[in-house]
DOGUVO-44202 format. One record per residue (C-alpha): residue number from 1; x, y, z. Coordinates in Angstrom, 3 decimals. Layout:
N
+-----+----------+----------+----------+
: seq :        u :        v :        w :
+-----+----------+----------+----------+
: NUM :        X :        Y :        Z :
...
+-----+----------+----------+----------+
END
This chain:
339
+-----+----------+----------+----------+
: seq :        u :        v :        w :
+-----+----------+----------+----------+
:   1 :  -10.646 :  -53.082 :   -7.054 :
:   2 :   -7.951 :  -50.439 :   -7.817 :
:   3 :  -10.614 :  -48.161 :   -9.042 :
:   4 :  -12.708 :  -48.367 :   -5.918 :
:   5 :   -9.550 :  -47.481 :   -4.061 :
:   6 :   -9.002 :  -44.365 :   -6.013 :
:   7 :  -12.620 :  -43.463 :   -5.498 :
:   8 :  -12.297 :  -43.851 :   -1.657 :
:   9 :   -9.066 :  -41.944 :   -1.592 :
:  10 :  -10.938 :  -38.960 :   -3.547 :
:  11 :  -13.892 :  -39.066 :   -1.244 :
:  12 :  -11.434 :  -38.857 :    1.762 :
:  13 :   -9.592 :  -35.960 :    0.278 :
:  14 :  -13.031 :  -34.210 :   -0.341 :
:  15 :  -14.006 :  -35.272 :    3.395 :
:  16 :  -10.742 :  -33.512 :    4.959 :
:  17 :  -11.178 :  -30.313 :    2.600 :
:  18 :  -14.727 :  -30.130 :    3.950 :
:  19 :  -13.197 :  -30.127 :    7.435 :
:  20 :  -10.404 :  -27.833 :    6.721 :
:  21 :  -13.032 :  -25.373 :    5.342 :
:  22 :  -15.389 :  -25.705 :    8.349 :
:  23 :  -12.071 :  -25.015 :   10.683 :
:  24 :  -11.823 :  -21.884 :    8.870 :
:  25 :  -15.399 :  -20.921 :    9.136 :
:  26 :  -15.691 :  -20.992 :   12.786 :
:  27 :  -13.112 :  -19.878 :   15.188 :
:  28 :  -11.932 :  -22.511 :   17.722 :
:  29 :  -13.776 :  -21.813 :   20.872 :
:  30 :  -15.986 :  -19.324 :   19.108 :
:  31 :  -19.324 :  -19.142 :   17.486 :
:  32 :  -18.205 :  -16.098 :   15.392 :
:  33 :  -17.830 :  -16.655 :   11.768 :
:  34 :  -14.184 :  -16.258 :   10.335 :
:  35 :  -14.280 :  -13.385 :    7.896 :
:  36 :  -13.018 :  -14.326 :    4.402 :
:  37 :  -10.988 :  -11.689 :    2.555 :
:  38 :   -9.547 :  -11.556 :   -0.824 :
:  39 :   -6.339 :   -9.714 :   -1.727 :
:  40 :   -5.354 :   -8.309 :   -5.157 :
:  41 :   -1.760 :   -6.821 :   -5.389 :
:  42 :    0.650 :   -8.703 :   -2.945 :
:  43 :    3.445 :   -5.979 :   -3.137 :
:  44 :    5.088 :   -4.244 :   -0.005 :
:  45 :    1.873 :   -3.049 :    1.415 :
:  46 :   -0.271 :   -6.184 :    0.298 :
:  47 :    2.314 :   -8.376 :    1.955 :
:  48 :    1.769 :   -6.440 :    5.083 :
:  49 :   -1.970 :   -6.607 :    4.980 :
:  50 :   -1.583 :  -10.414 :    4.995 :
:  51 :    0.785 :  -10.513 :    7.832 :
:  52 :   -1.736 :   -8.787 :   10.054 :
:  53 :   -4.861 :  -10.267 :    8.614 :
:  54 :   -3.310 :  -13.892 :    9.254 :
:  55 :   -2.425 :  -12.809 :   12.849 :
:  56 :   -6.174 :  -11.792 :   13.331 :
:  57 :   -7.351 :  -15.239 :   11.990 :
:  58 :   -8.886 :  -14.314 :    8.839 :
:  59 :   -9.302 :  -16.318 :    5.866 :
:  60 :   -7.022 :  -15.229 :    2.858 :
:  61 :   -7.080 :  -15.715 :   -0.891 :
:  62 :   -4.949 :  -13.761 :   -2.814 :
:  63 :   -3.811 :  -12.926 :   -6.325 :
:  64 :   -0.532 :  -11.123 :   -7.813 :
:  65 :    0.898 :  -10.932 :  -11.166 :
:  66 :    4.289 :  -11.839 :   -9.582 :
:  67 :    4.404 :  -15.836 :   -8.980 :
:  68 :    6.853 :  -15.469 :   -6.144 :
:  69 :    4.114 :  -13.557 :   -4.180 :
:  70 :    1.985 :  -16.673 :   -4.204 :
:  71 :    4.795 :  -18.438 :   -2.185 :
:  72 :    5.003 :  -15.769 :    0.211 :
:  73 :    1.091 :  -15.868 :    0.748 :
:  74 :    1.319 :  -19.869 :    1.250 :
:  75 :    3.979 :  -19.172 :    3.703 :
:  76 :    1.506 :  -17.072 :    5.977 :
:  77 :   -1.170 :  -19.668 :    5.473 :
:  78 :   -3.065 :  -17.925 :    2.694 :
:  79 :   -4.582 :  -19.414 :   -0.334 :
:  80 :   -3.039 :  -18.285 :   -3.760 :
:  81 :   -5.620 :  -18.035 :   -6.602 :
:  82 :   -4.876 :  -17.341 :  -10.631 :
:  83 :   -7.082 :  -14.419 :  -11.347 :
:  84 :   -8.448 :  -11.411 :   -9.680 :
:  85 :  -11.877 :  -12.961 :  -10.375 :
:  86 :  -10.913 :  -15.773 :   -8.265 :
:  87 :   -9.746 :  -13.733 :   -5.489 :
:  88 :  -12.979 :  -11.972 :   -5.232 :
:  89 :  -15.056 :  -15.230 :   -5.332 :
:  90 :  -16.763 :  -16.325 :   -2.114 :
:  91 :  -15.165 :  -13.721 :    0.161 :
:  92 :  -16.877 :  -11.064 :    2.270 :
:  93 :  -14.489 :   -8.209 :    1.513 :
:  94 :  -11.687 :   -7.661 :   -1.132 :
:  95 :   -8.641 :   -5.450 :   -0.522 :
:  96 :   -6.804 :   -4.062 :   -3.713 :
:  97 :   -3.370 :   -2.434 :   -3.291 :
:  98 :   -2.271 :   -1.450 :   -6.958 :
:  99 :    0.395 :    0.755 :   -8.491 :
: 100 :   -2.065 :    3.103 :  -10.302 :
: 101 :   -5.613 :    3.857 :  -10.834 :
: 102 :   -5.302 :    2.860 :  -14.487 :
: 103 :   -4.230 :   -0.534 :  -13.444 :
: 104 :   -6.871 :   -0.865 :  -10.602 :
: 105 :   -9.621 :    0.038 :  -13.224 :
: 106 :   -8.289 :   -2.779 :  -15.582 :
: 107 :   -8.054 :   -5.183 :  -12.549 :
: 108 :  -11.741 :   -4.604 :  -11.430 :
: 109 :  -13.343 :   -4.458 :  -14.895 :
: 110 :  -11.475 :   -6.474 :  -17.549 :
: 111 :  -11.892 :  -10.282 :  -18.368 :
: 112 :  -11.066 :  -12.211 :  -15.226 :
: 113 :  -11.201 :   -9.095 :  -13.201 :
: 114 :  -12.516 :   -8.716 :  -10.057 :
: 115 :  -16.153 :   -7.952 :  -11.364 :
: 116 :  -16.337 :  -11.375 :  -12.903 :
: 117 :  -15.893 :  -13.234 :   -9.419 :
: 118 :  -17.585 :  -10.838 :   -7.012 :
: 119 :  -21.115 :  -11.473 :   -5.899 :
: 120 :  -23.575 :   -8.660 :   -5.185 :
: 121 :  -22.934 :   -6.872 :   -1.868 :
: 122 :  -19.249 :   -7.564 :   -1.893 :
: 123 :  -17.429 :   -4.755 :    0.025 :
: 124 :  -14.302 :   -3.617 :   -2.005 :
: 125 :  -11.440 :   -1.500 :   -0.035 :
: 126 :   -9.318 :   -0.082 :   -2.544 :
: 127 :   -6.284 :    1.005 :   -0.942 :
: 128 :   -4.459 :    2.273 :   -4.269 :
: 129 :   -3.028 :    5.960 :   -4.219 :
: 130 :   -5.212 :    6.860 :   -7.003 :
: 131 :   -6.475 :    9.942 :   -9.084 :
: 132 :   -9.747 :   10.872 :   -7.105 :
: 133 :  -11.720 :   11.124 :  -10.191 :
: 134 :  -10.970 :    7.519 :  -11.104 :
: 135 :  -12.069 :    6.417 :   -7.602 :
: 136 :  -15.356 :    8.131 :   -8.116 :
: 137 :  -15.656 :    6.396 :  -11.416 :
: 138 :  -14.990 :    2.939 :  -10.195 :
: 139 :  -17.487 :    3.616 :   -7.141 :
: 140 :  -20.318 :    4.523 :  -10.012 :
: 141 :  -19.271 :    1.431 :  -12.249 :
: 142 :  -19.238 :   -1.063 :   -9.601 :
: 143 :  -22.487 :    0.067 :   -7.659 :
: 144 :  -24.132 :   -0.939 :  -11.077 :
: 145 :  -23.102 :   -4.536 :  -10.205 :
: 146 :  -24.140 :   -4.530 :   -6.521 :
: 147 :  -20.420 :   -4.084 :   -5.463 :
: 148 :  -19.760 :   -1.706 :   -2.381 :
: 149 :  -16.479 :    0.193 :   -3.323 :
: 150 :  -14.686 :    2.547 :   -0.942 :
: 151 :  -11.300 :    4.252 :   -1.886 :
: 152 :   -9.655 :    3.090 :    1.358 :
: 153 :   -6.030 :    4.655 :    1.172 :
: 154 :   -3.641 :    4.157 :    3.806 :
: 155 :   -1.256 :    6.318 :    5.504 :
: 156 :    2.116 :    4.772 :    6.561 :
: 157 :    5.282 :    3.033 :    5.088 :
: 158 :    5.548 :   -0.568 :    4.469 :
: 159 :    7.395 :   -1.001 :    7.610 :
: 160 :    4.678 :    0.662 :    9.715 :
: 161 :    2.112 :   -1.509 :    7.818 :
: 162 :    3.958 :   -4.662 :    8.797 :
: 163 :    3.661 :   -3.438 :   12.386 :
: 164 :   -0.022 :   -2.593 :   11.772 :
: 165 :    0.612 :    1.009 :   12.387 :
: 166 :   -1.393 :    2.263 :    9.683 :
: 167 :   -4.320 :    4.610 :    9.218 :
: 168 :   -7.147 :    3.893 :    6.803 :
: 169 :   -8.632 :    7.120 :    5.269 :
: 170 :  -12.072 :    5.832 :    3.048 :
: 171 :  -14.451 :    7.512 :    1.001 :
: 172 :  -17.892 :    5.963 :   -0.329 :
: 173 :  -20.997 :    5.324 :    1.569 :
: 174 :  -20.667 :    5.506 :    5.399 :
: 175 :  -22.843 :    2.509 :    6.221 :
: 176 :  -20.433 :    0.490 :    4.173 :
: 177 :  -17.515 :    2.223 :    6.027 :
: 178 :  -19.271 :    0.955 :    9.277 :
: 179 :  -19.552 :   -2.563 :    8.022 :
: 180 :  -15.886 :   -2.760 :    7.026 :
: 181 :  -14.364 :   -1.589 :   10.344 :
: 182 :  -13.652 :   -5.071 :   11.454 :
: 183 :  -11.467 :   -5.637 :    8.105 :
: 184 :   -9.667 :   -2.188 :    8.636 :
: 185 :   -8.843 :   -3.482 :   12.211 :
: 186 :   -7.249 :   -6.343 :   10.867 :
: 187 :   -4.387 :   -4.351 :    9.263 :
: 188 :   -4.708 :   -0.739 :   10.730 :
: 189 :   -4.591 :    1.105 :   14.292 :
: 190 :   -7.305 :    3.649 :   12.979 :
: 191 :   -9.816 :    4.363 :   10.277 :
: 192 :  -11.639 :    7.600 :    9.301 :
: 193 :  -14.474 :    8.338 :    7.009 :
: 194 :  -13.933 :   11.155 :    4.946 :
: 195 :  -16.976 :   11.617 :    2.870 :
: 196 :  -18.118 :   10.590 :   -0.455 :
: 197 :  -16.211 :    8.380 :   -3.053 :
: 198 :  -13.088 :    9.961 :   -4.095 :
: 199 :  -12.553 :   11.505 :   -0.532 :
: 200 :  -10.170 :    8.970 :    0.716 :
: 201 :   -7.960 :    9.424 :   -2.427 :
: 202 :   -7.966 :   13.336 :   -2.058 :
: 203 :   -6.991 :   12.997 :    1.724 :
: 204 :   -3.980 :   10.558 :    0.924 :
: 205 :   -2.876 :   13.100 :   -1.656 :
: 206 :   -2.882 :   15.890 :    1.064 :
: 207 :   -1.193 :   13.494 :    3.386 :
: 208 :    1.565 :   12.629 :    0.902 :
: 209 :    2.057 :   16.300 :    0.038 :
: 210 :    2.708 :   17.474 :    3.827 :
: 211 :    4.869 :   14.135 :    3.970 :
: 212 :    6.920 :   15.373 :    0.990 :
: 213 :    7.611 :   18.955 :    2.694 :
: 214 :    8.489 :   17.408 :    5.760 :
: 215 :   11.066 :   15.068 :    4.156 :
: 216 :   12.317 :   17.762 :    1.720 :
: 217 :   13.021 :   20.068 :    4.854 :
: 218 :   14.706 :   17.551 :    6.788 :
: 219 :   16.966 :   16.551 :    3.715 :
: 220 :   17.818 :   20.214 :    3.199 :
: 221 :   18.552 :   20.902 :    6.650 :
: 222 :   20.706 :   17.742 :    6.904 :
: 223 :   22.689 :   18.565 :    3.991 :
: 224 :   23.341 :   22.535 :    5.247 :
: 225 :   24.454 :   20.812 :    8.692 :
: 226 :   26.635 :   18.510 :    6.931 :
: 227 :   28.225 :   21.459 :    4.676 :
: 228 :   28.702 :   23.604 :    8.031 :
: 229 :   30.722 :   20.698 :    9.677 :
: 230 :   28.048 :   19.521 :   12.167 :
: 231 :   28.238 :   15.815 :   13.157 :
: 232 :   25.016 :   14.132 :   11.484 :
: 233 :   23.743 :   11.924 :   14.144 :
: 234 :   24.355 :   14.595 :   16.954 :
: 235 :   22.252 :   16.955 :   14.664 :
: 236 :   19.498 :   14.730 :   14.202 :
: 237 :   19.303 :   14.023 :   17.902 :
: 238 :   18.987 :   17.755 :   18.369 :
: 239 :   16.352 :   18.197 :   15.885 :
: 240 :   14.109 :   15.450 :   17.074 :
: 241 :   14.279 :   17.069 :   20.803 :
: 242 :   13.551 :   20.460 :   19.327 :
: 243 :   10.362 :   22.432 :   18.324 :
: 244 :   10.853 :   21.023 :   14.713 :
: 245 :   10.801 :   17.461 :   15.507 :
: 246 :    8.530 :   15.062 :   13.529 :
: 247 :    7.778 :   11.360 :   12.645 :
: 248 :    9.547 :   11.679 :    9.653 :
: 249 :   12.822 :   12.352 :   11.468 :
: 250 :   12.654 :    9.221 :   13.537 :
: 251 :   11.648 :    7.118 :   10.371 :
: 252 :   13.795 :    8.834 :    7.636 :
: 253 :   16.712 :   10.702 :    9.270 :
: 254 :   18.889 :    7.575 :    9.981 :
: 255 :   18.197 :    6.263 :    6.377 :
: 256 :   19.320 :    9.829 :    5.185 :
: 257 :   22.710 :    9.513 :    7.254 :
: 258 :   23.426 :    5.957 :    6.601 :
: 259 :   22.612 :    6.177 :    2.889 :
: 260 :   20.083 :    3.220 :    3.568 :
: 261 :   17.828 :    3.220 :    0.567 :
: 262 :   16.189 :   -0.281 :    1.242 :
: 263 :   12.658 :    0.263 :    0.210 :
: 264 :    9.965 :    0.914 :    2.496 :
: 265 :    8.480 :    3.367 :   -0.449 :
: 266 :    9.758 :    3.819 :   -3.934 :
: 267 :   11.029 :    6.944 :   -5.771 :
: 268 :    9.023 :    5.533 :   -8.817 :
: 269 :    5.740 :    5.693 :   -6.604 :
: 270 :    6.633 :    9.271 :   -5.104 :
: 271 :    7.258 :   10.346 :   -8.829 :
: 272 :    3.718 :    9.201 :   -9.730 :
: 273 :    1.937 :   10.758 :   -6.540 :
: 274 :    3.739 :   13.952 :   -7.075 :
: 275 :    2.371 :   14.245 :  -10.574 :
: 276 :   -1.339 :   13.409 :   -9.002 :
: 277 :   -0.783 :   16.198 :   -6.368 :
: 278 :    0.092 :   18.695 :   -9.044 :
: 279 :   -2.790 :   17.797 :  -11.365 :
: 280 :   -5.281 :   18.362 :   -8.331 :
: 281 :   -3.614 :   21.493 :   -7.626 :
: 282 :   -4.323 :   22.611 :  -11.083 :
: 283 :   -7.734 :   21.453 :  -11.317 :
: 284 :   -8.834 :   23.115 :   -8.021 :
: 285 :   -6.753 :   26.335 :   -8.562 :
: 286 :   -4.696 :   25.561 :   -5.227 :
: 287 :   -0.833 :   26.713 :   -5.075 :
: 288 :    1.623 :   23.855 :   -5.103 :
: 289 :    4.868 :   25.636 :   -4.366 :
: 290 :    6.699 :   23.350 :   -2.484 :
: 291 :    5.081 :   20.296 :   -4.455 :
: 292 :    6.652 :   21.490 :   -7.796 :
: 293 :   10.138 :   21.605 :   -6.352 :
: 294 :    9.571 :   18.270 :   -4.707 :
: 295 :    8.512 :   16.838 :   -7.862 :
: 296 :   11.582 :   18.134 :   -9.813 :
: 297 :   13.844 :   16.627 :   -7.148 :
: 298 :   12.064 :   13.214 :   -7.187 :
: 299 :   12.340 :   13.375 :  -11.173 :
: 300 :   16.047 :   14.008 :  -11.045 :
: 301 :   16.421 :   11.024 :   -8.327 :
: 302 :   14.458 :    8.858 :  -10.660 :
: 303 :   16.584 :    9.789 :  -13.627 :
: 304 :   19.955 :    8.842 :  -11.858 :
: 305 :   18.654 :    5.292 :  -11.546 :
: 306 :   17.022 :    5.479 :   -8.079 :
: 307 :   13.439 :    4.581 :   -9.321 :
: 308 :   13.365 :    1.215 :   -7.308 :
: 309 :   15.114 :    2.787 :   -4.158 :
: 310 :   13.466 :    4.141 :   -0.880 :
: 311 :   11.919 :    7.678 :   -1.351 :
: 312 :   14.703 :    8.928 :    0.751 :
: 313 :   17.174 :    8.273 :   -2.127 :
: 314 :   16.533 :   11.983 :   -3.110 :
: 315 :   18.956 :   12.912 :   -0.299 :
: 316 :   21.799 :   11.884 :   -2.566 :
: 317 :   20.768 :   14.386 :   -5.338 :
: 318 :   20.715 :   17.288 :   -2.540 :
: 319 :   24.106 :   16.210 :   -1.545 :
: 320 :   25.316 :   16.356 :   -5.039 :
: 321 :   24.040 :   19.770 :   -5.565 :
: 322 :   25.674 :   20.798 :   -2.657 :
: 323 :   29.055 :   19.494 :   -4.013 :
: 324 :   29.298 :   16.465 :   -1.587 :
: 325 :   30.185 :   13.088 :   -2.884 :
: 326 :   27.574 :   10.778 :   -3.760 :
: 327 :   27.355 :    7.503 :   -1.773 :
: 328 :   26.376 :    4.157 :   -3.279 :
: 329 :   24.234 :    3.504 :   -0.566 :
: 330 :   24.104 :    0.282 :    1.627 :
: 331 :   21.146 :   -1.309 :   -0.440 :
: 332 :   23.465 :   -0.920 :   -3.657 :
: 333 :   21.943 :   -3.514 :   -5.924 :
: 334 :   23.240 :   -1.943 :   -9.048 :
: 335 :   21.350 :    1.483 :   -9.851 :
: 336 :   19.303 :    0.910 :  -12.987 :
: 337 :   18.755 :    3.865 :  -15.158 :
: 338 :   15.265 :    4.204 :  -16.667 :
: 339 :   14.729 :    3.425 :  -20.302 :
+-----+----------+----------+----------+
END
């Protein structure tokens, strides 16, 4: 009798699970199928993708090496899984957001990697800021398994990402790009097709180079203004209202003034990206004058223990070079020096 009750209980559980899946498969009051998305890498950007895709009623399953991220995914209505392979199973599109292209390659191709769970025809949108040649290589390797890979980099900070204010820049096959527009619109405000595989990654490096120049120019000007005795908030208002105004001033100017280094990006990531920019410049024979200076400043900032801090933490290094006292920053969890 007890065994019969257990069997009945399990049958009820299975029935409820089937109904839950059915509810996910069809939008309420709509005949359109709910799109199923896998996420691999649920850091600052990955969490923002999940936030916006959830609001857009996507079914989301995700993997991250940090178990805390699984709890964050559950809180947003998503479904944590144990491996990248499981994240790629039974979904229409997989979005990867990983620290480096070397890590991305391992996550895609190793044991329990994405390739082991993916069905033929799976769309892969890799938002990793990567070495373009690595993106080209992944495109070819995954194509052999029928997987449709695009280097789908994004332009915007994690705060912008949380608000859905991202721009996607993709490289790969144009028909795959067109097929993925619904996924892109779930977490971004615009998407551009840039050309064959590697084009998205190359565009992202150009964007980051120009962004670095904007931030460096703003910081240098603000330090000069402080040395000259100008009130920083008034100076920033004038800059924002004048010919040199930029989005960087709006996003990063107040953080520089306050010493707010709570992370929207990270110095250690900017250092990695600067090296990729310099590598491309050397490979293509293109001058990288400002980028060389930027890379050295970011390196110095990293060595001072700001690696986990927001990119604008380099402002403290410039202030120090000008003889101004170093501020701990309002996000001062003890500064950790690199090993």
